[in-house]
DOKOL-573083 format. One record per residue (C-alpha): residue number from 1; residue in one letter; x, y, z. Coordinates in steps of 0.001 Angstrom, whole numbers. Layout:
! residues N
REC,NUM,A,X,Y,Z
...
***
This chain:
! residues 30
REC,1,M,-25847,-18949,92333
REC,2,T,-22459,-17331,91833
REC,3,Y,-20846,-20021,94006
REC,4,G,-20879,-22467,91102
REC,5,R,-19125,-19960,88821
REC,6,R,-16471,-18858,91304
REC,7,R,-15815,-22474,92276
REC,8,H,-15336,-23385,88629
REC,9,G,-12691,-20716,88163
REC,10,Y,-10908,-21633,91379
REC,11,S,-11223,-25406,91310
REC,12,G,-7703,-26125,92544
REC,13,Y,-7440,-22948,94601
REC,14,E,-10665,-23624,96486
REC,15,D,-9498,-27129,97291
REC,16,A,-6344,-25802,98943
REC,17,T,-7967,-22852,100726
REC,18,P,-11121,-22321,102809
REC,19,R,-14291,-20910,101235
REC,20,P,-14083,-17466,102933
REC,21,S,-10524,-17067,101674
REC,22,I,-11427,-17714,98040
REC,23,D,-14486,-15487,98311
REC,24,F,-12239,-12413,98515
REC,25,P,-10100,-12937,95361
REC,26,T,-13110,-13992,93306
REC,27,A,-15042,-10874,94279
REC,28,V,-12224,-8730,92881
REC,29,I,-12200,-10613,89585
REC,30,E,-15949,-10329,89143
***
């Protein structure tokens, strides 16, 4: 699951923003 990896990179960011919001920036990085 890529969710575990993207959540690890955006630990603090994910906590402040909803999941769909963080899904966009992480997709660009990957």
